[in-house]
C-alpha positions in Angstrom: 77.5 75.0 -23.4 75.9 75.8 -20.0 74.8 73.0 -17.6 71.1 73.1 -17.3 70.3 69.9 -15.3 72.1 68.8 -12.1 71.1 65.9 -9.8 73.0 65.3 -6.6 70.4 63.2 -5.0 71.6 60.8 -2.1 74.9 62.6 -1.8 76.4 64.0 1.5 76.7 67.5 0.1 76.0 70.3 2.6 77.4 73.4 0.9 75.7 74.7 -2.3 77.7 78.0 -2.6 79.7 76.8 -5.6 76.6 75.6 -7.4 74.6 78.8 -7.1 77.6 81.0 -7.9 79.0 79.2 -10.9 76.0 77.3 -12.4 73.6 80.2 -13.1 72.3 78.4 -16.1 70.7 75.6 -14.2 67.1 74.9 -14.9 66.7 71.7 -12.8 68.4 71.0 -9.5 67.8 67.9 -7.4 69.3 68.0 -3.9 66.9 65.4 -2.4 68.3 63.2 0.4 71.4 65.4 0.9 72.6 67.3 3.9 72.0 70.9 2.6 70.1 71.9 5.8 72.5 70.4 8.4 74.5 73.6 8.7 71.4 75.8 8.5 69.5 74.8 11.6 67.5 72.3 9.6 66.1 75.1 7.5 65.4 75.3 3.8 66.3 78.9 2.9 64.7 79.7 -0.5 66.7 82.9 -0.9 69.9 80.7 -1.2 68.7 79.7 -4.7 68.0 83.3 -5.9 71.1 83.5 -8.1 69.8 80.7 -10.2 67.5 82.9 -12.2 66.7 80.3 -14.8 65.7 77.6 -12.3 62.3 76.0 -13.1 62.5 72.8 -11.0 63.9 72.4 -7.5 63.8 69.1 -5.6 64.5 69.2 -1.8 62.7 66.1 -0.6 63.9 64.3 2.6 66.6 66.8 3.6 65.5 66.7 7.3 64.2 70.2 7.2 62.0 71.5 10.1 61.6 75.0 8.6 61.0 76.6 5.2 62.0 80.2 5.1 62.8 83.1 2.8 64.2 85.7 5.1 65.5 87.9 2.4 62.3 87.6 0.4 64.3 86.9 -2.7 62.4 86.0 -5.8 62.8 82.9 -7.9 60.7 84.2 -10.9 61.2 81.1 -13.2 60.5 78.4 -10.6 57.5 76.2 -11.6 58.0 73.0 -9.6 59.0 72.7 -6.0 59.2 69.4 -4.1 59.8 69.6 -0.4 58.1 66.4 0.5 59.3 64.0 3.2 60.5 66.7 5.5 59.2 66.8 9.2 58.2 70.4 9.1 57.2 72.2 12.3 53.7 73.0 11.1 53.1 75.8 13.6 55.8 77.7 11.8 54.9 76.7 8.3 53.0 79.4 6.4 52.2 79.5 2.7 53.2 83.2 2.7 56.8 82.1 2.2 55.9 81.2 -1.4 54.8 84.7 -2.4 58.3 85.2 -3.9 57.6 82.4 -6.3 55.0 84.1 -8.5 55.0 81.4 -11.3 55.0 78.3 -9.1 52.6 75.7 -10.6 53.3 72.5 -8.6 54.0 72.2 -4.9 54.6 68.9 -3.2 54.1 68.6 0.5 53.8 64.9 0.7 54.8 63.0 3.8 55.5 66.2 5.7 53.9 65.0 9.0 51.5 67.9 8.9 48.3 68.0 11.0 47.2 71.5 10.0 48.0 74.1 7.3 47.7 77.9 7.6 45.5 79.1 4.8 43.7 82.4 4.2 43.4 82.8 0.5 45.8 80.5 -1.3 45.7 82.7 -4.4 47.2 85.6 -2.5 50.2 83.3 -1.7 50.4 81.2 -4.8 48.6 83.0 -7.7 49.8 80.6 -10.4 49.6 77.3 -8.5 47.8 74.5 -10.3 48.5 71.4 -8.2 49.3 70.8 -4.5 50.2 67.3 -3.2 49.3 66.5 0.4 49.5 62.7 0.5 50.8 61.0 3.6 50.1 63.8 6.1 48.2 63.6 9.3 45.2 65.9 8.8 41.9 65.1 10.5 39.1 64.7 8.1 37.3 67.9 9.1 40.4 70.0 8.3 41.1 68.1 5.1 37.6 68.6 3.8 37.7 72.3 4.5 41.1 72.6 2.7 39.9 70.6 -0.3 36.7 72.8 -0.5 38.9 75.9 -0.5 41.2 74.6 -3.1 38.3 73.6 -5.4 36.8 77.1 -5.0 40.1 78.6 -6.1 40.5 76.2 -9.1 43.4 74.2 -7.6 43.9 70.5 -7.9 44.9 68.4 -4.8 45.4 64.9 -6.4 45.2 61.9 -4.1 46.1 58.3 -5.0 45.4 56.4 -1.8 43.1 53.4 -2.3 43.3 52.0 1.3 44.0 53.8 4.6 45.2 52.5 7.9 42.7 51.7 10.7 41.4 55.0 12.3 41.8 56.8 9.0 39.2 57.5 6.3 39.6 58.2 2.6 38.6 61.6 1.3 39.0 62.1 -2.4 42.0 59.7 -2.4 43.7 61.2 0.6 43.8 59.5 4.0 42.8 61.5 7.0 42.2 60.9 10.7 38.6 59.9 11.4 36.7 61.4 14.3 33.5 59.4 14.2 30.3 61.0 13.1 31.1 64.5 14.2 29.9 67.0 11.6 31.4 70.5 11.7 29.1 73.6 11.4 28.7 74.9 7.9 30.9 77.9 7.0 28.8 81.0 6.2 28.3 81.6 2.5 30.3 84.4 1.0 33.2 83.9 3.4 36.3 82.7 1.6 38.8 83.1 4.5 39.8 80.3 6.8 41.4 80.9 10.2 43.8 78.1 11.2 43.8 79.3 14.8 40.1 78.7 15.0 39.2 75.7 12.9 42.4 73.5 13.2 43.9 74.5 9.9 47.1 75.7 11.7 48.5 78.3 14.0 49.3 81.7 12.3 52.4 83.0 14.1 53.0 86.0 11.9 49.7 87.2 10.5 46.3 86.2 11.9 43.4 85.4 9.6 39.7 86.2 9.8 38.2 83.6 12.1 35.9 80.8 11.0 35.5 78.7 14.2 34.6 75.1 14.3 32.8 74.2 17.6 33.9 71.1 19.4 31.8 69.4 22.1 33.0 70.3 25.5 33.8 67.5 28.0 33.5 68.3 31.7 36.8 67.8 33.5 37.1 64.7 35.7 37.7 65.1 39.4 41.2 65.0 40.5 42.6 62.5 43.0 42.9 65.1 45.8 39.2 66.1 45.4 38.1 62.4 45.6 40.3 61.9 48.7 38.8 65.1 50.3 35.3 63.9 49.6 36.0 60.5 51.1 37.5 62.1 54.2 34.4 64.3 54.6 32.1 61.3 54.3 34.1 59.4 57.0 34.0 62.3 59.4 30.2 62.6 58.9 29.7 58.9 59.6 31.8 59.1 62.9 29.8 62.1 64.1 26.5 60.4 63.4 27.7 57.3 65.2 28.8 59.3 68.3 25.4 61.1 68.4 23.6 57.8 68.1 25.6 56.3 71.0 24.9 59.4 73.2 21.2 59.1 72.5 21.2 55.4 73.4 23.1 56.1 76.6 20.7 58.9 77.5 17.7 56.6 77.0 19.3 53.8 79.0 20.0 56.3 81.9 16.4 57.4 82.0 15.2 53.8 82.0 17.6 52.9 84.8 16.4 55.9 87.0 12.8 54.8 86.5 13.5 51.2 87.5 15.5 52.3 90.7 12.7 54.7 91.6 10.1 51.8 91.5 12.3 49.6 93.8 12.8 52.1 96.7 11.3 50.9 100.1 7.9 52.3 101.1 8.1 54.1 104.5 6.0 52.6 107.4 4.5 54.2 110.5 7.2 52.6 112.7 9.8 54.4 110.6 8.0 57.6 111.0 7.8 57.5 114.9 10.3 59.7 116.7 12.8 58.3 119.0 11.9 58.6 122.8 
């Protein structure tokens, strides 16, 4: 009888070579809270599980993964449930294209993944069979989350949320908490456009394949003056004050000199006839 279910949750296991080579009949594998990414640069490498051709459920939550890759593009054709929640993924390198080798995936959990954006073009191109995606506990702003949820709804995809109360500074959108940005309302996306560009609207940064742009305008804030500029302006004002003061003093001195000359002229002695007689 072949082993079909294996749970190694909360164990310090780091090497899964024996598992994938000798337990090919596994249908459910739980490696949550283990050390399976420690020797792999904190990367979940999906191709490592390719020999498990019967695997339908894979749990890799809280394994301290920063990256999710499938470098060999190996398929896991039977996988239906993948849980990678609780991992601090580097969102700029996280792209849903990595799931294209999981053609029958129905549930994807990205809970508590510290995400503030998510690269999405057409989710059905990456996950054609997906029915539910879980995004609770991430750090999306409400504008981004609303665009994501609208896209998922358009594609017939559920994004269940169970939050009833959010922390201060966060709003509740369809049971999911998101960062509030006041009353700012993003421009309406043109009808007929189903593509979202994360590099334009905050949904993420596409590092491998850019998407068609759907920009969201943000109000521009004029830059404040730097300290050096303020000091320079203050120095110019002081120089101007000194120049004006010197000019004022020179004008006052000039007026005083003219007044003095006029006074001295008036007090000069008047010549008499005796003074004008020549000496004999």
